[in-house]
N, C-alpha and C positions, 0 to 999 in steps of 0.2 A: 497124903494128898487129900484135899477136901472131897465131900461127897459131890458139891457142885462141879469141880473140875472133872471128877470121874465121868460124871454124866455127860459133860460137854465132849470129853474124848469120845465116849460110846456114841454119841450122837454123830460125831464127825466120821467116825468109821462106818457106822450104818448109812450115812448119807453118800459115802464114796460109791458103795454098791449100787445105790438107787441112781446117783448120777450117772454112772457107766451105763446102766439099762436105759435111761431115759435119752441119753445121747444117741444110742443105738437106734432107739424107736423113732427119734427125731430126724434121723438120716443125717446128722452133723458128722459122722465119721465116713469119710469119702475114700472108697477103696479103687485104687488104680488098677487098670488091667495088668496082666503079667509082664515082667520087665523083660527088655531086650538084653541080648548078649553083653558081655562086659564092653564098655566103650573103648575105642582104641585112642588112649590119651597119652601125651608126651608131657612129663613134668620136669621142669628146670628149676633152679633156684636164682632169683633175682638178687636177694640180699639175705644176709643171716645176722646173728649177733643182737636180735631185738628181743624185746620183753613186752609181751601182750600188745601187739600192734592191733588196734581195735577197728579203725576205719581204713579204707584205701580208695584212692581215686587214681586216675591216670589221665594227664594232660594231653592236648592234641600233639604235642611233640613226642610223646612217649614217655615222658618223665613220670615216675610212680611216687606218689605221696603217701605216706601212711602217718598215723599219730599214735604214739604209745600211750596206753591209758593213764599212766602215772604223770603224764604232761610233757611230751616232747615230739617234735615234728621231725621226721626223716625223710628225705627225697633221694631217689635213685635216678640217675641221670640215664639217658640212652646208651651212654657209652659204659655203663656199669658203675660209674662213681658214685658212693654212697655219701650223703651231705647232711650234717646235722644243721638243721635249719633254725637260726635264730629267731625267737618269737617269745613275746611275754605271756607265760603261762603260769605265772606267780600264784595266782588264785585257784588253781585246780584243786577241786576236791575229789581226791583218789581214793575212794573207800568202797570196797566189795565190788558192785558193778558199776558204780559211778566213776567218773573221770573224763578224759578226753576221749570221745565216743565217735558218732558219725560224722563222716565227711562227704561234701558234695562239690563238685566242680561247676563253675558258671558255664552255661552254654555258650556265652560269648567270652570265653576266657582269653583268646588271643588278644582281644582288645582290652578287656577289664582286669586281667591278672587277678581274679577274684576266686577265692575258695571260701566255702562255709563250713563250719564246725559246729557240732552239738556238744557242749561241754558243761560239767558240774563245777560250780565255783563256790567258794566260801564267801558269804556276804558278811561274815563277822570273823575276824582272825581268831584262831584258837578255839573255834566252836566245838563243843562235845561231839564226839562220834561213839555210835553204839559198837562195843568189841564184836569182833568176828564170831566169836563162838555163841553168842546169843542173838545174833542178827536175824536168824531164820524163825525165832520163836514167832508163832501167828498172832501177834498182837502189834498194833501200829507203833512204829517208832516215832519218837518226836522230832519236829523240824527245830533244829537248834541254830541255823545260820547258814544254809546252803540253798541253792537254787540251779536250776539248769537252764542255760542260755544258748540260743542259736547266735553265732558271731560270724561276721564277714571279716576276711583277711585279704590284705593285697600282697601278692608274691613278687619278689624283685626278679629281674631278668636271669640271673644265674642261680636261682632258687637258694640263695644262702640266707635269706631273711624274708619272714612274713610280717607284715606291719598290721595290727588290729585296727580295723576301721570303725566298726560300730557293734553295738548289739542289736541284732534284728528281732528276736523274740526273747522275751525275759518272762521269769515266773512260772516256767514248767517245774512242777513240784519235784523234790527229792527230799528223802528224810535222812537224818543222821545215821542210818544204817547203811545207806546206799543201794539198798535193794530195789530191784526193778526199776532201774533208772532209764530204760530205753538204751540208745535213742538213735533210730534211723534218720537219714537224710537224702531227698533227691532235689535236684535243682532243674527246673524247666523254663521254657521261654515264658510261661505265664506266672512263674513263681517258685515257691520253695514248699516242699512237703516234708513234714516232720511226723515220725512214729513215735509216741511216747510211752514210758512204762507207767505202772498204776502205784508205785511206791510201796507195793504190798499194804496198802490201806483199804478197808473193806468197801467204803463208799465211792471211792474215787472213780472207777471206770464208768459209772452210770451217772456221775455228776456233771451236767453240762457247764457248770462255772468253774470246773477244774480242768486243767489242761493236761492232766494225767490220765493215762489209759485211753488215748485219743490218737486219730489222725488229724493233724493240722495242716492247713493251707494258707499260705500268706503270700502277699506280694514282695518284692525286692526290699521295700521299706518295713515290712513286719506288719503291715495292715491286713486285716481279713481280705482273702482273695475275692474279686467278684464273682458271684454265683455261689458262694458258700451257703450251706442251707440254713444257718442260724444267723438271723441278722446281727451284724456287729461283732461276730464272733470268729476267732480263727478255727473252730472245731468244724471238722468235715464228717468224721465218723466217731462214734463211741462204743463202749463195751469192749475194750481190748485190755489184755494183761500186761504183755512186755513186749514191744515192737522194737526190734533191733536193725531191721533192714527194711528198705523201701525201694522199689523199683518202677520205672515207667516204660511201658511198652508203646511202640509206635501206635499212633492213634490216640493215645492219652489214657490207657488202662493203667490204674495204680494197683500194684500188689505190694503187699506187706508180709514180712516173715514175723511171726508170732511165736514166742516160746510158751509151751504148754506147762501144765502143773505136773502130775506124775505121769500124764499121758496127753496126746493130742497137742503136739506142735502144729501149727497151721500155717498154711499160705491163704491169704484172704484177698479177694478183690473188692476194692474198696468202692462204694457208691455214696453219693451225696446224702448226708443225714441217716445213714445206715447204722444199726445197732447190732454189734456182733456178739452180744449175748453174754458177756463175762460180768457176773455180778456176785462177788465173794463175801456177801453180807447176811449169809442165812441165819448164822448164829451170833446174837449180840456181842459186840467188841471184837470178836475173834475174826482174824483173816481166813476165811473158810475155803481152802483150796480143793474141798471135796466136790465143789459145785462143777457141772459141765462147762467146758470153754464156751460152748454154744448153748445157753440155757433157754430153750423154747418154752419149756414149762412156765417159768416165772416171766419170760419176756417174750410175750407173742410177736412173731414176725422177726426175730432175731435172724440174722443171716449166717448161714453156716460156711464152712470154709471151702475153697476150691480143692484143696488137698490137706489130709491131716495124716500124722504119724501113726495115730492109732496108739495102741498100748505096747511099750511104753514110749516115752520121748527120746528123741536124739539130739535135742537142743539145737534149734534151728536159728541162728543170728543173722544170716546173710541170704540175700536173693539178688539175682540179676536176670535181665532179659538178654537171651542169646541172640548172636546176629543172625539174618535172615538166611545166610549161606555158611557153610563150613564147619557145621556141627550135626552133620548127618541127619537122623530123623528127628533131632531135637533142634534143628535150626529154627530160629523164631520163638522157641520155647523158653522155659525157665530153667535156672540152676541154683540149687539150694545148698548152703553149707551147714555142716554139723559138727558140734563141739563134743558132746558125750559120744555120738554116733561115729565121729572120725571120718567122714565121708562126704562125697558129693551126691547129691540127688538130682537127675534130670528128670523134668517134667515137660510133657506136651499138653497144653490147654486145647480144649474143645475151640470150635470157631468163636462161639459166644464169650469165651475165657472163663466160664463159670464152673468148669469141672475139668479133671484130667484124664485125657484117653490113653496115655501110655506113661511109662515111668521106668527108669532104671538107675541103678546106684554105681558109683565108682570110687576108687582109690580108698577103700574101707581099710582103716587102721594101718595105712602106709605112710601117712604124713602127720600123725597127731591130729590134734583138734583144730578143725578148720572153722575161721571165724569169718572174715569179711571177704567179699568178691567184687570186682569191677571188671568191665569189658574195656580192653585196651584199643587203641584206634586200628590196630592190625587184625582185630577179630579174636584174638586170645583172650583168656582169662587171667587175671592176676588176684591170687589169694593170699591172706595171711593166716598164720597158724597161731595157736594161743596156748602153749604150753608153759610159758613163764621162765624165769631164771636164765634169761639170756640166750634161750635155746631156740627162739622163734625165728621163723623165716618168711619172706615173701616169695611165692612160688608163681611161676608161669605155667598155664596149662593149655596145650592145643589138642585139637581133634585131628589125628594123623591118617585117617582113612581116605 
């Protein structure tokens, strides 16, 4: 190993300790009050035999739709029938964290039959991909012919086929490694919200000209939504690492689930033009993950999280807003899924939504890695597991008290 490389590694290790100390001093680590007793939950299996079902949505009639990361839509009808939905997913770029990712259902689905997906696609057949064993090296991977797109689909009446209507958003970056691809979605009456990943590239989160490491807000046609903070841009907020979940609360509050480095998974409340403080470019060329998730030292005014996992991460890909009733003391609050942590985390935000006043955890290590979460019309939760190899399931969770 060269003297320069040894020096860089020593610098990264020393910066890690400083980063943790500065995060505590800046108040970006949000400690919730003591947890409540174990929630009274009932868990049933909706479907099994799946492999990495990434996103999940529930239609007004109760049909559950998920998409496997490798490129397959699966619907589960209200009577329990599992349907392999025909759809052209031939261009899917399914490498590491990239593939068929977030889903959102149109608020007017009964009339439009429209579903949105966020998906990584090849732009050039046979493009080179970085082997998995070197994908995590902290150097930017090349872009060799891949992109991430938000796509609208029209579903037929019996859920046997989805027809691709159009690309709504194009040019969300992804590299040949597939690392930090995002990609969370939510659809509301005023447009589509997209949470993206930073592609593990040092300058991306703070670059307003890049769609990576951002929250985007666009109208149904993909144009920047009215009221966006940067004229002519779909960018709504910046300074993010890897957003895989987006949830909209009544009244329009936007929450995102953002995965941390070795610590500090975050739930963030998104404000127009907000900078959430991730800037992994402290060492030239290196993707420096020893920086704080919210680096108020280098980014004055950076916005800290509503809640943080602290040390260490539990890997939080999904977030949903709970119904106003039926979920005990957490009614109207948030629920967060965890992959590494293999649990649900229930959070009750303060009245202004900027901090957490109570927290509890459930289902710890009972159902494997929990990825996506959606609220069904009957108020139950629908979750997907993420263990791979055909062992994954769609679960339904109810509060039984």
